[in-house]
C-alpha positions in Angstrom: 8.9 -29.4 17.9 9.5 -26.1 19.7 7.7 -26.2 23.1 7.4 -22.4 23.1 4.7 -22.8 20.5 2.4 -24.1 23.2 2.9 -21.3 25.5 -0.2 -19.0 25.9 1.8 -15.9 24.9 3.4 -17.5 21.9 3.1 -15.3 18.7 1.4 -17.3 15.9 -0.6 -16.6 12.8 -4.4 -16.6 12.9 -4.3 -18.6 9.6 -6.9 -16.7 7.8 -4.7 -17.5 4.8 -1.8 -19.9 4.0 0.8 -18.6 3.2 0.1 -16.0 5.6 0.2 -12.1 4.7 3.7 -11.4 6.1 5.0 -13.6 3.4 3.3 -11.9 0.5 6.0 -10.0 -1.8 6.2 -7.5 -4.4 6.8 -10.1 -7.1 3.1 -10.5 -7.4 2.0 -7.3 -9.2 -0.9 -5.8 -11.1 0.2 -7.4 -14.4 0.2 -10.9 -12.8 -3.2 -10.2 -11.1 -4.7 -9.2 -14.5 -3.5 -12.5 -15.9 -4.9 -14.5 -13.0 -8.3 -12.8 -13.2 -8.4 -13.7 -17.0 -7.8 -17.4 -16.2 -10.7 -17.7 -13.8 -13.2 -20.3 -15.4 -16.4 -18.6 -16.5 -18.4 -20.9 -14.5 -16.5 -20.5 -11.2 -18.6 -18.8 -8.5 -17.1 -15.7 -6.9 -17.1 -14.0 -3.5 -16.6 -10.2 -3.4 -14.9 -8.2 -0.7 -15.1 -4.5 -0.6 -12.8 -2.5 1.8 -13.9 1.0 3.0 -10.7 2.3 5.0 -12.3 5.2 6.8 -13.7 5.9 10.3 -14.9 9.1 11.9 -13.0 8.3 15.2 -9.9 6.2 16.0 -10.3 3.2 18.1 -7.0 2.7 19.7 -7.3 -1.2 19.8 -7.8 -1.2 16.1 -5.4 -3.3 13.9 -7.2 -2.6 10.6 -6.2 -0.5 7.5 -8.2 2.6 8.1 -7.9 6.5 8.3 -9.9 9.0 10.4 -11.7 11.6 8.4 -13.7 14.7 9.5 -15.4 15.5 6.3 -16.9 13.3 3.5 -14.8 14.5 0.7 -12.0 12.0 1.1 -14.6 9.2 1.2 -16.3 10.7 -2.0 -13.1 10.7 -3.7 -12.2 7.1 -2.7 -15.7 6.0 -4.0 -14.8 7.3 -7.4 -11.7 5.0 -7.4 -13.5 2.1 -6.0 -16.2 2.2 -8.8 -13.3 2.5 -11.3 -11.5 -0.6 -9.9 -14.7 -2.6 -10.0 -15.3 -1.5 -13.6 -11.6 -2.4 -14.5 -11.8 -5.9 -13.0 -15.2 -6.5 -14.5 -13.7 -5.7 -18.0 -11.1 -8.5 -17.4 -13.6 -11.1 -16.0 -16.5 -10.2 -18.2 -20.0 -9.3 -17.0 -22.4 -11.7 -15.5 -20.1 -13.7 -13.3 -22.0 -15.5 -10.5 -21.5 -14.1 -7.1 -22.6 -16.0 -4.0 -21.1 -13.9 -1.1 -20.4 -10.2 -0.7 -18.7 -8.7 2.4 -18.1 -5.0 3.2 -15.3 -4.3 5.6 -13.4 -1.6 6.9 -12.7 0.8 8.6 -16.5 1.5 9.0 -18.4 0.7 5.8 -21.4 2.5 7.2 -19.5 5.8 6.9 -20.7 5.7 3.2 -23.5 7.9 2.3 -26.9 6.3 1.3 -26.4 7.8 -2.2 -23.0 6.0 -2.4 -24.4 2.7 -1.1 -27.1 2.9 -3.8 -24.4 3.8 -6.5 -22.4 0.7 -5.4 -25.5 -1.6 -5.4 -26.3 -0.5 -9.0 -22.7 -1.1 -10.2 -22.5 -4.6 -8.6 -25.8 -5.7 -10.0 -24.7 -4.2 -13.5 -21.5 -6.2 -13.6 -22.2 -9.4 -11.6 -25.0 -12.0 -11.4 -25.7 -11.9 -7.6 -27.4 -15.0 -6.5 -30.9 -14.8 -5.1 -29.6 -16.4 -2.0 -26.3 -14.6 -1.7 -25.1 -13.6 1.7 -24.4 -9.8 1.7 -22.6 -8.9 5.0 -21.5 -5.6 6.4 -19.6 -4.5 9.4 -21.5 -2.0 11.5 -20.5 0.7 13.9 -23.7 1.3 15.7 -22.6 4.9 16.8 -24.4 7.4 14.6 -25.9 4.7 12.4 -28.7 6.7 10.6 -32.1 5.4 9.5 -31.2 6.5 5.8 -28.0 4.4 5.9 -30.1 1.3 7.1 -32.7 1.8 4.3 -29.9 2.0 1.7 -28.2 -1.3 3.1 -31.7 -2.9 2.9 -32.1 -1.9 -0.8 -28.5 -3.2 -1.4 -29.7 -6.6 -0.2 -27.7 -6.8 3.0 -28.8 -9.7 5.1 -26.0 -10.0 7.6 -24.6 -7.3 9.9 -21.6 -7.7 12.2 -22.0 -5.4 15.1 -18.8 -4.2 16.9 -19.2 -4.1 20.7 -15.8 -5.1 22.1 -16.7 -4.4 25.8 -19.5 -2.3 27.5 -17.5 -1.4 30.6 -16.9 2.4 30.8 -13.3 2.2 32.0 -12.4 -0.1 29.2 -14.2 1.9 26.6 -12.3 5.0 27.8 -9.0 3.2 27.6 -9.6 2.2 23.9 -11.2 5.4 22.9 -14.4 3.8 21.9 -17.6 5.1 23.9 -20.5 3.0 22.9 -23.4 2.4 25.2 -25.6 -0.6 25.6 -28.6 1.6 24.7 -27.0 2.9 21.6 -26.1 -0.7 20.4 -29.7 -2.0 21.2 -31.2 0.8 19.2 -29.1 0.1 16.1 -29.8 -3.5 16.3 -33.6 -3.0 16.7 -33.7 -0.7 13.7 -31.5 -3.1 11.6 -34.0 -5.9 12.3 -37.0 -3.7 11.6 -35.5 -3.0 8.1 -35.3 -6.8 7.5 -31.4 -7.2 8.4 -32.0 -9.9 11.0 -29.0 -12.2 10.8 -26.6 -10.7 13.2 -23.0 -11.2 14.6 -21.8 -9.6 17.8 -17.9 -9.0 18.0 -16.4 -9.0 21.4 -12.8 -8.6 22.6 -10.9 -10.0 25.4 -7.4 -8.9 26.6 -8.3 -5.2 26.5 -6.8 -2.8 29.0 -8.6 -2.6 32.5 -10.8 -5.6 31.4 -11.9 -7.8 34.3 -13.6 -11.3 34.4 -16.7 -9.6 36.0 -16.8 -6.9 33.5 -16.5 -9.2 30.5 -19.2 -11.5 31.9 -21.5 -8.4 32.3 -20.8 -7.3 28.7 -21.5 -10.9 27.4 -24.8 -11.2 29.3 -25.9 -7.8 28.0 -25.0 -8.9 24.6 -27.0 -12.0 24.9 -30.1 -9.9 25.3 -29.6 -9.2 21.6 -29.9 -12.9 20.8 -27.6 -12.7 17.8 -27.0 -15.8 15.6 -23.3 -15.6 16.2 -20.7 -14.2 18.5 -17.0 -13.7 17.8 -14.7 -13.4 20.7 -11.3 -12.0 19.5 -8.2 -11.8 21.6 -6.9 -8.2 21.5 -3.6 -8.2 19.4 -1.3 -5.6 20.9 1.3 -4.7 18.1 2.3 -1.0 18.7 5.3 -1.5 16.5 2.9 -2.3 13.6 0.1 0.0 14.6 1.5 3.2 16.2 -1.8 4.4 17.7 -1.8 1.4 20.0 1.0 3.2 21.9 -1.8 5.3 23.4 -2.8 2.0 25.3 -1.0 1.8 28.7 0.6 -1.7 28.5 0.6 -1.9 32.2 -3.3 -2.1 32.1 -3.3 -5.1 29.7 -4.2 -8.6 31.2 -1.4 -11.1 31.4 -1.3 -14.2 29.3 -2.8 -16.3 32.1 -5.5 -13.8 32.6 -6.4 -13.8 28.8 -6.7 -17.6 29.0 -9.2 -17.2 31.9 -11.2 -14.5 30.1 -11.6 -16.7 27.1 -12.7 -19.6 29.1 -15.1 -17.4 31.0 -16.7 -16.3 27.7 -16.9 -19.9 26.4 -18.7 -21.0 29.7 -21.1 -18.2 29.6 -21.9 -18.5 25.9 -22.1 -22.3 26.0 -24.6 -22.0 29.0 -26.8 -19.8 26.8 -27.0 -22.4 24.1 -24.2 -21.4 21.6 -21.9 -24.0 20.2 -18.2 -23.4 19.7 -17.1 -22.7 16.3 -13.4 -23.2 15.5 -11.1 -21.1 18.0 -13.0 -18.0 18.5 -16.6 -18.0 17.3 -19.9 -19.3 18.8 -23.3 -19.8 17.1 -26.6 -20.9 17.8 -27.3 -24.6 16.7 -29.7 -23.5 14.0 -27.2 -20.8 12.5 -25.6 -21.7 9.2 -22.2 -21.5 10.6 -23.1 -24.3 13.1 -24.5 -26.3 10.3 -21.5 -25.9 8.2 -19.3 -27.2 11.1 -21.6 -30.3 11.6 -21.4 -30.8 7.8 -17.6 -30.4 7.6 -18.0 -27.5 5.1 -16.8 -24.7 7.6 -14.4 -22.4 5.9 -11.8 -19.7 7.0 -10.7 -16.6 5.3 -9.7 -13.1 6.0 -13.2 -12.4 7.2 -12.7 -15.3 9.8 -15.1 -18.3 9.9 -17.4 -18.4 7.1 -20.0 -20.7 5.1 -18.3 -19.0 2.0 -17.2 -21.9 -0.3 -16.4 -19.7 -3.3 -13.1 -20.8 -4.9 -12.1 -17.2 -5.6 -12.6 -14.0 -3.6 -12.1 -10.8 -5.7 -11.3 -7.9 -3.4 -11.8 -4.2 -4.1 -10.4 -1.2 -2.2 -7.1 0.1 -0.7 -5.4 -2.8 1.3 -7.9 -5.4 0.3 -6.7 -8.9 -0.1 -8.1 -11.3 -2.6 -7.7 -15.0 -2.9 -7.7 -16.6 -6.4 -7.0 -20.2 -7.5 -3.4 -19.1 -8.3 -2.6 -17.3 -5.1 -3.2 -14.2 -3.0 -3.1 -10.6 -4.0 -3.3 -7.3 -1.9 -4.0 -3.9 -3.2 -2.0 -0.7 -2.5 -2.8 0.1 1.2 -2.5 3.9 1.1 -5.9 5.3 -0.1 -4.3 8.3 -1.9 -2.0 6.2 -4.0 -4.7 3.6 -4.5 -7.0 6.4 -5.9 -4.3 7.8 -8.1 -3.5 4.5 -9.8 -7.1 3.3 -10.1 -8.4 6.3 -11.8 -5.9 5.7 -14.5 -7.5 2.5 -15.3 -4.8 0.4 -13.5 -5.1 -2.4 -11.2 -3.4 -1.6 -7.9 -2.2 -4.9 -6.6 1.3 -4.3 -5.0 2.2 -7.7 -3.5 0.9 -11.1 -3.1 2.1 -14.8 -3.3 1.5 -17.6 -5.7 0.5 -20.9 -4.1 2.2 -24.1 -4.8 0.8 -27.6 -4.7 2.6 -28.1 -1.4 1.0 -24.9 -0.2 -2.5 -25.9 -1.1 -2.2 -29.3 0.7 -0.8 -27.7 3.8 -3.5 -24.9 3.6 -6.2 -27.6 3.5 -4.6 -29.3 6.6 -4.4 -26.0 8.5 -7.8 -25.1 7.6 -9.3 -28.3 8.7 -7.4 -28.1 12.0 -8.5 -24.5 12.6 -12.2 -25.3 11.6 -12.8 -28.9 12.7 -9.9 -29.4 15.3 -9.4 -32.6 13.3 -7.7 -33.7 10.1 -7.0 -36.8 8.2 -3.5 -36.4 6.8 -3.5 -39.4 4.4 -6.9 -38.2 3.0 -5.5 -34.7 2.2 -2.3 -36.1 0.9 -4.4 -38.3 -1.5 -6.7 -35.4 -2.4 -3.8 -33.2 -3.4 -1.7 -35.9 -5.3 0.8 -36.6 -2.5 1.8 -39.9 -1.1 0.8 -41.7 2.1 3.2 -40.6 4.8 4.4 -37.5 3.0 3.8 -35.5 6.4 5.9 -38.0 8.4 8.0 -35.4 10.0 5.0 -33.4 11.2 3.4 -36.7 12.4 6.5 -37.2 14.5 6.1 -33.9 16.2 2.5 -34.8 16.8 3.3 -38.0 18.4 5.3 -36.0 20.9 2.4 -33.7 21.6 0.1 -36.7 21.8 2.1 -38.0 24.8 1.5 -34.8 26.5 -2.4 -34.8 25.8 -2.4 -31.9 23.2 -3.6 -34.1 20.4 -5.0 -37.5 20.0 -3.7 -39.7 17.1 -5.7 -42.4 15.4 -3.5 -43.5 12.5 -3.3 -40.5 10.2 -6.2 -38.7 11.8 -5.2 -35.9 14.2 -7.7 -34.4 16.9 -6.9 -31.4 18.8 -8.0 -31.8 22.4 -8.0 -28.0 23.3 -9.0 -25.4 20.7 -6.7 -23.0 22.6 -3.8 -24.9 20.9 -5.2 -25.1 17.3 -2.9 -22.4 16.0 0.1 -23.9 17.5 -0.9 -27.5 16.0 -1.5 -25.9 12.7 1.7 -24.2 12.8 3.6 -27.5 12.7 2.6 -27.6 9.0 3.6 -24.1 8.2 7.0 -24.2 6.4 7.0 -20.3 6.1 6.9 -19.8 9.9 10.6 -19.7 10.5 11.4 -17.5 7.6 12.0 -13.7 8.2 10.8 -11.6 11.1 7.0 -11.8 10.6 5.2 -10.5 13.7 1.9 -12.2 14.8 -0.5 -11.8 17.5 -0.4 -13.9 20.8 -2.1 -17.3 20.2 -4.7 -17.0 23.2 
């Protein structure tokens, strides 16, 4: 057991997958992906993810795969490729596959024109059987959100919107190059709700440059006036070696590790006092929200979109850099939009890396997911579920006994309970056999 893993500034995976993305490799290619798609049983429900890698301005804190565009022509050209990829995948899967969740991410998916949103809607309904109660979610940039776009989203059937806020403090917004007023955000939310898109998430970030406890508290209190069903409180991941534009942020203005811990604790206290229950490590939801219900029922899941009620066994992903999760493993498309478009328009699939999952991976993934979702896991129950023997995780249990003596976990036979959600990533990492391999770079754990 490495004590450094418990440090607030320890760099650990967020465990939105296992194995995690830094361990994907080029041995998983388009041909293997095609074979994996063909093996998916016809009656298996699917989740779809569509990535739109464009924005009209660059937010300096952003860690996403996105490009800034000043005209619509690159987006229009990308749309042609996205349509072609959907058609190619549908040819392999066969039409009429049941879809229970759809998520549009980015970038800024609302950069799409109303006409292209309608085009995507028609295409998805042509090739897939979208369940009547499917959750169709989209990430929203409120700045410049047009009525015509909202109307197109409503026609598409969008019923959940994630609104990026980050922080309302002016000095913080200037430091991250994202100027977004409370009034602009409220106006967008009011118009979304008027169009019938009423299930809302608010995304906030702590650990930003110039951010203070008082400013963060004011941002949360302003956001509470929207009364969203969910909040996500993410810690800013400063990785300028990976995202060069983050070098535009003055590192001297970033809160220190101890201050980040205080900021998250402040957010937890304010949201809890407002009636929101903590979900996993960084989400909060009203008790009647489906995410809170999933946590109570033990069915909360975690994937590349964060905490979710999505229980589909397969996530089929479309677009440049998009990551899919299939029963056989993970796949990621070519991240460069130009190369993605060139390959896709020839009728090729563009998966350029991924990882196959072993039986051991699946068992460890289940353990880590339960720790991240429930802060609790029964090791023997998962061992039995995945065909392992009782006691197969004895070495990890030995490490956990050391942590139990320090109060980080409570052990009851094979049942592990995490005492503080701030250490869930560290506890989960004990089961990560890939973590010590290579030079993978992760964000700080708190």
